[in-house]
C-alpha positions as CSV (number, residue, x, y, z in Angstrom):
1,M,-41.4,34.4,13.9
2,L,-38.8,32.7,11.6
3,V,-41.0,33.5,8.6
4,E,-41.0,37.2,9.5
5,I,-37.3,37.4,10.0
6,F,-36.3,35.3,7.0
7,P,-36.0,38.2,4.4
8,T,-33.9,40.1,7.0
9,V,-31.5,37.2,7.5
10,I,-31.2,36.7,3.8
11,L,-30.4,40.4,3.3
12,Q,-27.7,40.2,6.0
13,A,-26.2,37.2,4.5
14,V,-25.9,38.9,1.2
15,I,-24.3,41.9,2.7
16,M,-21.8,39.7,4.6
17,L,-21.0,37.8,1.4
18,I,-20.4,41.1,-0.4
19,I,-18.2,42.3,2.4
20,Y,-16.0,39.1,2.3
21,L,-15.8,39.1,-1.5
22,L,-14.6,42.8,-1.4
23,V,-11.9,41.9,1.0
24,A,-10.8,38.9,-1.2
25,L,-10.7,41.2,-4.2
26,S,-8.6,43.8,-2.5
27,I,-6.1,41.1,-1.5
28,F,-5.9,39.8,-5.0
29,L,-5.5,43.3,-6.3
30,D,-2.5,43.8,-4.0
31,L,-1.1,40.5,-5.2
32,W,-1.4,41.6,-8.8
33,A,0.2,45.0,-8.1
34,G,3.0,43.3,-6.2
35,I,3.7,41.0,-9.2
36,R,3.6,44.0,-11.5
37,K,6.0,46.0,-9.3
38,A,8.4,43.1,-8.9
39,K,8.6,42.7,-12.6
40,A,9.2,46.4,-13.0
41,R,12.1,46.1,-10.5
42,G,13.5,43.1,-12.4
43,E,12.8,40.7,-9.5
44,F,12.0,37.1,-9.9
45,T,8.5,36.2,-8.6
46,S,8.7,33.1,-6.5
47,S,6.4,31.1,-4.3
48,T,7.6,33.0,-1.3
49,G,5.5,36.0,-2.3
50,F,2.5,33.8,-3.0
51,R,2.9,32.1,0.4
52,K,3.0,35.5,2.0
53,T,-0.4,36.4,0.3
54,V,-2.0,33.1,1.4
55,D,-0.8,33.9,5.1
56,K,-2.1,37.4,4.8
57,F,-5.5,36.0,3.4
58,C,-5.8,33.7,6.4
59,R,-4.8,36.2,9.0
60,Y,-7.3,38.8,7.5
61,Y,-10.2,36.3,7.4
62,N,-9.3,35.0,10.9
63,M,-9.8,38.6,12.2
64,L,-12.9,39.1,10.0
65,L,-14.5,35.9,11.2
66,A,-14.0,36.9,14.9
67,V,-15.6,40.3,14.2
68,T,-18.4,38.6,12.3
69,V,-19.2,36.4,15.4
70,I,-19.5,39.6,17.5
71,D,-21.6,41.2,14.8
72,L,-23.9,38.2,14.7
73,L,-24.5,38.5,18.5
74,Q,-25.1,42.3,17.9
75,M,-27.5,41.6,15.1
76,L,-29.4,39.0,17.1
77,V,-29.9,41.4,20.0
78,C,-31.0,44.2,17.7
79,G,-33.3,41.9,15.8
80,L,-35.0,40.6,19.1
81,L,-35.3,44.3,20.4
82,N,-36.9,45.2,17.1
83,H,-39.2,42.3,17.1
84,L,-40.2,41.9,20.8
85,Y,-40.1,45.5,22.0
86,G,-40.8,47.6,18.8
87,Y,-37.4,49.2,18.6
88,T,-36.2,50.4,15.1
89,V,-32.6,49.6,15.4
90,P,-31.0,48.7,12.0
91,V,-29.8,45.2,12.0
92,L,-26.6,45.4,9.9
93,P,-23.1,44.1,10.4
94,Y,-21.4,47.2,11.5
95,L,-18.2,45.7,12.9
96,T,-17.6,43.4,10.0
97,A,-18.0,46.3,7.6
98,A,-15.6,48.4,9.7
99,G,-13.0,45.5,9.8
100,A,-13.3,45.0,6.1
101,A,-13.0,48.7,5.4
102,F,-9.7,48.7,7.5
103,I,-8.4,45.7,5.7
104,C,-9.3,47.2,2.3
105,F,-7.6,50.5,3.3
106,I,-4.3,48.5,4.2
107,E,-4.4,46.7,0.9
108,F,-5.1,49.8,-1.3
109,K,-2.3,51.6,0.6
110,S,0.0,48.8,-0.3
111,I,-1.2,48.9,-4.0
112,F,-0.4,52.6,-4.3
113,E,2.9,52.5,-2.4
114,K,5.7,53.4,-4.6
115,N,8.6,50.9,-5.3
116,E,11.0,53.2,-3.8
117,D,9.2,53.3,-0.5
118,K,9.3,49.5,-0.5
119,E,13.0,49.4,-1.4
120,K,13.6,52.1,1.4
121,A,11.8,49.9,3.9
122,K,13.9,46.9,3.0
123,V,17.1,48.9,3.3
124,Q,16.1,50.2,6.7
125,A,15.3,46.6,7.8
126,A,18.7,45.4,6.6
127,A,20.4,48.3,8.4
128,E,18.5,47.3,11.6
129,D,19.7,43.7,11.1
130,L,23.3,44.9,10.7
131,R,23.0,47.0,13.9
132,R,21.7,44.1,15.8
133,L,24.4,41.9,14.4
134,M,27.1,44.4,15.6
135,R,25.8,44.5,19.1
136,E,26.1,40.7,19.5
137,D,29.4,39.1,20.5
138,G,31.5,38.2,17.5
139,G,29.3,40.3,15.3
140,R,32.2,42.3,13.9
141,D,33.8,39.1,12.5
142,V,30.6,37.9,11.0
143,L,29.8,41.2,9.5
144,A,33.3,41.6,8.0
145,A,33.0,38.1,6.5
146,A,29.5,38.9,5.1
147,L,30.6,42.2,3.5
148,S,33.7,40.6,1.9
149,M,31.4,37.9,0.5
150,V,29.1,40.5,-0.9
151,A,32.0,42.3,-2.4
152,E,33.3,39.1,-4.1
153,N,29.9,38.0,-5.4
154,R,28.9,41.4,-6.9
155,P,27.8,41.0,-10.4
156,A,29.9,42.7,-13.1
157,G,28.4,45.8,-14.6
158,K,26.3,46.6,-11.5
159,E,28.8,49.0,-9.9
160,K,28.3,52.6,-10.2
161,E,30.6,54.3,-12.7
162,D,31.8,57.8,-11.8
163,D,34.3,60.1,-13.3
164,N,36.6,59.7,-10.4
165,D,36.5,55.9,-10.1
166,A,38.2,54.6,-7.1
167,A,39.6,51.2,-7.0
168,P,37.2,48.9,-5.2
169,T,38.4,47.9,-1.6
170,Q,39.1,44.3,-0.9
171,G,37.6,43.2,2.4
172,A,35.8,45.4,4.9
173,Q,37.2,47.4,7.7
174,I,34.9,47.6,10.7
175,P,35.7,50.4,13.2
């Protein structure tokens, strides 16, 4: 029996290997695109971004391995049905392929996301942090201090220049 199913097992192993390699390729393409976008925005690339990629790689592969275990069970049952009872159910890793397609979709969406969208998401997250800070006791004092520190540490030449330049305000007034 093992000799009869060996070619099928090899084919399934090759299919799984290709699926896993495609997921790794999509993760590395996203990393490459992220580095390119960061350089375009003038941001310094640090180990934090690389750590996020490694964390993402681990999370994706943990999910993919769990789905592969379920697929192995499914393929074993289908293989036994085919061999013992004459069924003709294809023995393929359907769930692993679906999980990999989902991961690749997420990565390719991230690759083609515009810089502006990422910046907008960062601004929205910062605004939510400010709202949360304002709700906490003493948040107004902390927020006022933080805003004054930002105003003091603003690099020269980064301010927007208008025809009707108003004098910059010192400190921050919180209503």
